[in-house]
C-alpha positions as CSV (number, residue, x, y, z in Angstrom):
1,M,109.4,100.4,77.0
2,N,107.5,103.6,77.6
3,I,104.4,103.7,79.8
4,I,102.1,106.7,79.4
5,L,99.8,107.4,82.3
6,Y,96.9,109.7,81.3
7,D,94.1,111.3,83.1
8,N,90.7,110.9,81.6
9,Q,89.1,114.2,80.6
10,D,85.9,113.5,82.5
11,I,87.0,113.3,86.1
12,D,84.5,115.8,87.6
13,R,83.0,113.0,89.5
14,L,86.2,112.7,91.5
15,N,85.8,116.2,93.0
16,P,86.8,117.6,95.4
17,F,89.9,115.3,95.1
18,S,90.4,116.1,91.4
19,T,90.3,119.9,91.9
20,N,94.0,119.8,92.4
21,H,95.1,116.1,92.1
22,S,95.6,113.5,89.4
23,P,94.0,110.1,90.0
24,L,97.6,108.8,90.2
25,E,97.6,110.2,93.7
26,L,94.5,108.1,94.9
27,R,95.5,105.8,97.8
28,L,93.1,102.9,97.8
29,G,95.3,100.7,100.1
30,A,98.9,101.0,101.2
31,F,99.9,102.5,97.8
32,T,98.9,105.3,95.5
33,N,97.8,104.5,92.0
34,F,101.2,105.6,90.7
35,E,103.0,103.4,93.2
36,R,100.7,100.5,92.4
37,I,101.4,100.7,88.6
38,K,105.2,100.9,89.3
39,N,104.9,97.9,91.6
40,A,103.2,95.9,88.8
41,F,106.0,96.6,86.3
42,N,109.8,96.7,86.8
43,D,112.3,99.5,86.8
44,E,113.2,99.2,83.1
45,Y,110.1,101.2,82.2
46,T,110.1,105.0,81.8
47,Y,106.9,106.9,82.7
48,T,105.2,109.8,80.9
49,I,102.3,111.5,82.6
50,I,99.5,113.3,80.8
51,V,97.3,115.6,82.9
52,R,95.0,118.6,82.3
53,K,96.9,121.9,81.9
54,E,95.4,123.4,85.1
55,I,97.3,121.0,87.4
56,E,100.4,120.5,85.2
57,E,102.9,122.4,87.4
58,L,101.5,120.8,90.6
59,V,102.0,117.3,89.1
60,K,105.5,118.1,87.8
61,N,106.5,119.1,91.3
62,K,105.1,115.9,92.8
63,F,106.4,113.5,90.1
64,S,109.7,115.1,89.4
65,R,111.3,111.8,88.1
66,S,108.7,111.4,85.4
67,I,108.0,113.4,82.3
68,V,104.8,115.4,82.5
69,N,102.9,116.7,79.4
70,P,105.8,116.6,76.9
71,E,105.1,118.2,73.5
72,L,105.9,114.8,71.9
73,I,104.5,111.7,73.5
74,P,106.5,108.6,72.7
75,Q,105.0,105.3,71.5
76,G,104.2,102.8,74.3
77,L,101.6,101.4,76.5
78,C,99.0,104.0,77.6
79,I,97.2,103.3,80.9
80,S,94.4,105.4,82.5
81,S,95.6,106.9,85.8
82,S,92.1,106.0,87.2
83,A,92.8,102.2,86.7
84,V,93.3,100.1,89.8
85,L,96.1,97.9,88.7
86,L,97.1,94.7,90.5
87,E,100.1,92.5,89.7
88,N,98.2,89.8,88.0
89,D,96.6,92.4,85.6
90,I,99.8,92.8,83.6
91,S,98.9,89.9,81.4
92,E,95.9,91.9,80.1
93,F,98.3,94.2,78.2
94,K,100.3,91.5,76.2
95,D,98.2,91.7,73.1
96,K,98.4,95.5,72.8
97,K,94.6,95.7,72.4
98,N,92.3,98.5,73.5
99,I,90.8,97.4,76.8
100,S,88.0,98.9,78.9
101,S,85.9,98.3,82.0
102,N,82.3,99.4,82.4
103,G,82.7,101.9,79.6
104,N,86.0,103.3,80.9
105,L,89.0,103.0,78.6
106,I,91.7,101.3,80.6
107,S,94.6,101.0,78.2
108,F,95.7,101.1,74.6
109,Y,99.0,100.8,72.7
110,L,100.4,103.9,71.0
111,D,102.3,102.7,67.9
112,K,103.9,106.0,67.0
113,D,105.0,109.2,68.6
114,I,102.3,111.9,68.6
115,S,101.9,115.5,69.8
116,L,100.3,116.3,73.1
117,N,97.7,118.3,71.2
118,D,96.6,115.1,69.3
119,F,96.6,112.8,72.4
120,N,93.0,113.5,73.5
121,S,91.6,112.7,70.0
122,I,93.6,109.5,70.0
123,V,92.0,108.5,73.3
124,K,88.5,109.1,71.9
125,E,89.4,107.1,68.8
126,K,90.7,104.2,70.9
127,S,87.6,104.2,73.1
128,V,85.3,103.2,70.2
129,I,86.6,99.7,69.8
130,T,87.6,97.9,73.0
131,I,87.7,94.5,74.7
132,E,86.1,94.3,78.1
133,S,88.7,93.8,80.9
134,K,88.5,92.7,84.6
135,I,90.7,95.7,85.5
136,K,88.6,98.2,87.4
137,A,88.8,102.0,87.3
138,I,87.7,104.8,89.7
139,S,84.8,106.7,88.0
140,N,83.3,108.3,91.1
141,I,84.8,109.6,94.3
142,W,82.6,107.2,96.3
143,D,84.2,104.2,94.4
144,I,87.2,104.5,96.7
145,F,85.3,102.8,99.5
146,D,85.0,99.6,97.5
147,Y,88.7,98.7,97.4
148,P,90.5,98.4,100.7
149,E,89.0,95.0,101.5
150,K,89.9,93.8,98.0
151,I,93.4,95.0,97.6
152,L,95.0,95.3,101.1
153,D,95.6,91.5,101.1
154,E,97.9,91.9,98.1
155,D,99.5,95.0,99.5
156,F,100.2,93.2,102.8
157,N,102.6,90.8,100.9
158,K,104.8,93.8,99.8
159,F,105.8,94.4,103.5
160,I,108.7,92.4,104.9
161,Y,108.6,91.4,108.5
162,T,110.5,93.6,111.0
163,S,110.7,93.7,114.8
164,N,112.3,97.2,114.9
165,Y,109.5,98.9,116.7
166,K,108.5,99.7,120.3
167,W,105.5,98.0,121.9
168,H,104.0,97.6,125.4
169,P,103.5,94.0,126.7
170,S,99.8,94.7,127.0
171,L,99.5,94.8,123.1
172,I,96.9,92.4,121.8
173,K,97.3,91.0,118.3
174,I,94.4,89.0,116.8
175,N,95.4,87.0,113.7
176,E,99.0,88.1,114.2
177,E,100.2,86.7,110.9
178,K,98.1,89.4,109.1
179,I,99.6,92.3,111.1
180,F,102.6,94.4,110.0
181,I,104.2,97.0,112.1
182,G,106.9,99.2,110.5
183,D,110.3,100.4,111.6
184,N,110.5,103.0,114.4
185,S,106.8,102.8,115.2
186,N,105.7,103.1,118.9
187,L,102.7,101.3,120.3
188,K,101.7,102.2,123.8
189,A,99.7,100.4,126.5
190,G,96.3,98.8,126.0
191,I,96.2,98.6,122.2
192,I,94.1,96.0,120.3
193,L,95.0,95.1,116.7
194,D,92.2,92.8,115.3
195,A,93.1,91.4,111.8
196,S,90.5,88.7,111.9
197,T,88.6,90.3,109.0
198,G,91.6,91.6,107.1
199,P,95.2,92.7,107.3
200,I,96.5,95.7,109.3
201,I,99.5,97.5,107.9
202,I,101.1,100.1,110.3
203,D,103.8,101.8,108.3
204,Q,107.1,103.4,109.5
205,N,107.3,106.0,112.3
206,V,103.7,105.7,113.5
207,V,102.8,106.5,117.1
208,I,99.7,104.8,118.5
209,D,98.7,106.2,121.9
210,H,97.0,104.3,124.8
211,H,93.9,102.2,124.5
212,V,93.5,102.3,120.7
213,S,91.6,99.6,118.8
214,I,92.2,99.0,115.0
215,E,90.2,96.6,113.0
216,G,91.5,95.3,109.7
217,P,91.6,95.7,106.8
218,A,93.3,99.0,107.5
219,Y,96.4,101.0,106.5
220,I,98.1,103.5,108.8
221,G,100.4,105.7,106.8
222,K,104.0,106.7,107.6
223,G,104.5,109.3,110.4
224,S,100.9,109.2,111.5
225,F,99.7,109.6,115.1
226,I,96.6,107.8,116.6
227,S,95.4,109.6,119.8
228,A,94.4,107.8,123.0
229,G,91.1,105.9,122.9
230,T,90.7,106.0,119.1
231,R,88.5,103.3,117.4
232,I,89.5,102.6,113.8
233,K,87.0,100.3,112.1
234,K,87.7,98.3,109.0
235,N,88.4,99.6,105.5
236,T,90.1,102.8,106.8
237,I,93.0,104.2,104.9
238,L,95.2,106.9,106.5
239,G,97.8,108.5,104.2
240,P,101.1,109.9,105.6
241,V,101.5,112.2,108.5
242,C,97.8,112.2,109.7
243,K,96.7,112.8,113.3
244,V,93.4,111.1,114.1
245,G,91.1,110.3,117.0
246,G,87.5,109.4,117.9
247,E,85.8,106.8,115.8
248,I,86.7,106.3,112.1
249,S,85.1,103.7,109.8
250,H,85.4,103.0,106.0
251,S,87.2,106.3,105.4
252,N,90.1,107.5,103.3
253,F,92.6,110.3,104.4
254,L,94.9,111.4,101.6
255,G,97.5,112.7,104.0
256,Y,98.7,115.5,106.3
257,S,95.3,116.0,107.8
258,N,94.0,116.3,111.4
259,K,91.0,114.8,113.1
260,V,92.7,114.2,116.4
261,H,89.7,114.6,118.8
262,E,86.4,112.8,119.5
263,G,83.7,112.6,116.8
264,F,82.5,110.0,114.2
265,L,83.6,109.9,110.6
266,G,82.3,107.1,108.4
267,H,82.5,106.4,104.6
268,S,84.2,109.7,104.1
269,Y,87.0,111.1,102.0
270,V,89.4,113.6,103.6
271,G,91.9,115.4,101.4
272,E,95.3,116.9,102.4
273,W,96.0,119.6,105.0
274,I,92.5,119.5,106.5
275,N,91.7,120.2,110.2
276,I,88.5,118.7,111.6
277,G,87.5,120.2,115.0
278,A,86.7,118.3,118.2
279,G,83.2,116.8,118.4
280,T,82.5,117.1,114.7
281,N,80.4,114.2,113.4
282,S,79.4,113.0,109.9
283,S,76.3,111.0,109.2
284,N,76.8,108.1,106.8
285,L,73.3,106.6,106.7
286,K,69.9,108.2,106.0
287,N,67.0,107.7,108.4
288,N,64.9,106.1,105.7
289,Y,67.8,103.8,104.5
290,S,67.5,105.0,101.0
291,T,70.5,105.5,98.7
292,V,72.5,108.7,99.1
293,K,72.6,111.5,96.5
294,V,75.7,113.7,96.3
295,K,76.1,117.1,94.6
296,L,79.5,117.5,92.9
297,E,79.9,121.1,91.6
298,D,76.7,121.7,89.4
299,K,75.4,118.1,89.2
300,E,73.7,115.7,91.5
301,Y,74.4,112.0,91.4
302,D,72.7,109.0,93.0
303,T,75.6,107.0,94.4
304,K,73.5,103.8,94.6
305,Q,75.1,103.4,98.0
306,K,73.3,103.4,101.4
307,F,76.5,104.3,103.3
308,I,78.1,107.6,102.3
309,G,79.5,110.3,104.6
310,S,81.3,113.4,103.6
311,F,83.8,114.4,100.9
312,I,86.2,117.1,102.1
313,G,88.5,119.1,99.8
314,D,92.1,120.1,100.6
315,Y,92.9,122.9,103.0
316,T,89.4,122.9,104.5
317,R,89.0,123.7,108.2
318,I,86.0,122.6,110.2
319,A,85.1,124.1,113.5
320,I,84.3,122.2,116.7
321,G,80.9,120.5,117.1
322,I,79.9,120.6,113.5
323,A,77.2,118.1,112.3
324,L,77.6,117.0,108.7
325,N,74.7,115.5,106.8
326,T,74.8,112.3,104.8
327,G,76.5,112.9,101.5
328,T,78.0,116.3,102.3
329,Y,80.4,117.9,99.8
330,I,82.9,120.5,101.0
331,G,85.0,122.2,98.4
332,F,88.7,123.1,98.4
333,G,89.8,125.7,100.9
334,S,86.6,126.1,102.9
335,N,86.3,127.3,106.5
336,L,83.2,125.7,108.0
337,F,81.5,127.1,111.1
338,N,77.9,127.9,112.2
339,H,76.9,125.2,109.8
340,N,73.3,124.3,108.9
341,F,73.0,120.5,109.0
342,N,70.7,120.6,106.0
343,C,73.3,122.3,103.8
344,K,75.0,119.4,102.0
345,Y,76.9,121.4,99.3
346,I,79.6,123.8,100.4
347,P,81.4,125.5,97.4
348,M,85.2,125.9,97.4
349,F,86.6,128.8,99.5
350,S,83.4,129.2,101.5
351,W,83.6,131.2,104.7
352,G,80.8,130.0,107.0
353,N,77.6,129.6,105.1
354,D,77.4,132.6,102.8
355,E,80.8,134.3,102.4
356,K,84.1,133.7,100.8
357,V,87.5,133.4,102.5
358,E,89.9,136.3,102.0
359,F,92.7,135.2,99.8
360,D,95.6,136.7,101.6
361,K,94.4,135.5,105.0
362,F,93.8,132.0,103.5
363,I,97.4,131.8,102.2
364,E,98.7,133.0,105.5
365,S,96.8,130.4,107.4
366,I,97.8,127.4,105.2
367,S,101.4,128.6,105.3
368,K,101.4,128.4,109.1
369,M,99.7,125.0,108.8
370,K,102.5,123.7,106.6
371,E,105.3,125.3,108.8
372,R,104.0,123.2,111.7
373,R,104.9,120.1,109.7
374,N,108.2,121.5,108.6
375,R,106.8,122.2,105.1
376,N,106.7,125.3,103.0
377,I,104.0,126.3,100.5
378,K,105.6,126.7,97.1
379,D,105.0,129.7,94.8
380,L,103.6,127.4,92.1
381,E,100.9,126.2,94.5
382,I,100.0,129.8,95.5
383,E,99.7,130.6,91.8
384,F,97.4,127.7,91.3
385,I,95.2,128.6,94.3
386,K,95.0,132.2,93.1
387,K,93.7,131.1,89.6
388,L,91.3,128.7,91.3
389,Y,90.1,131.5,93.7
390,H,89.4,133.9,90.8
391,R,88.0,131.2,88.5
392,D,84.4,132.1,89.1
């Protein structure tokens, strides 16, 4: 059977993440949306991915084993890439009916092959008549904070016990049966892992330095480093190869990002290849306890949430000692310094408050950043960034 995973056309409220990512890459627990969908089905399925043209080449590079934007889309089960799919949700698809959740089309069955050009019109047609489903979908970037507590329990069951890791005898485990530590990880002296409020998953090749405390539910991604004295509060998700320190609460790091020194980050989204300087703090609660409004590109939204921190786009660099206001938006590729606390919207490629980064110097900087992690920037990504840079 074919499974077609498609991005909804209206994903602007997922910025700055959606600037250069498909919702398939969202990591709400230990797995990305794509991994979660594959876990729910078996290996007999083939996957076709439908994304907007602007990010097609990026997605092809990341999902090289799947077919991306073919001219002819095969018949099969179509699932929104924004859907948060758990194993028990598979039964919802048996009747091949159009299902939705809170106005979002979750899935429908395509009973014949159609062209890529006709696909969007089919999605609109299927959205008209639907059955309400319990399956949820991510509509806004701040929705990501709702899920770790709900889904890390299920994710925890996917990890098989191993003792192939290093640990100091002073390690304290609270509610040990809900703590997983992966192969080749190294836990140094004075660490407290408290899973009394939810599971803690520490993936492979993680190094946790001295005197760190981690409160579950939490996920620490493969190859990450937690610096000495770090306090990680519940509902924190760290993607692969992150370096973090200070105090982090209810936050989501996509991967390959640094916040290795002191400073508070709460209810925040941090994209890929980001560096946050020492002593930077992000407010996540207004003084009057009112709900937080966030500006995404040219629109402002009331999140209906009292706790919202910052949303930081890929390749952003933030200087030391920066104070970020509640509900701050920082676009792709910005370099933030001499920041005014009251400025809550920073457009992509910003240099300080009023200027724009120089393209060639920007590419040079992020190339060096990737080289430090034994990665190279690909020509297709440079081409994407160039088009994004000159878009306005």
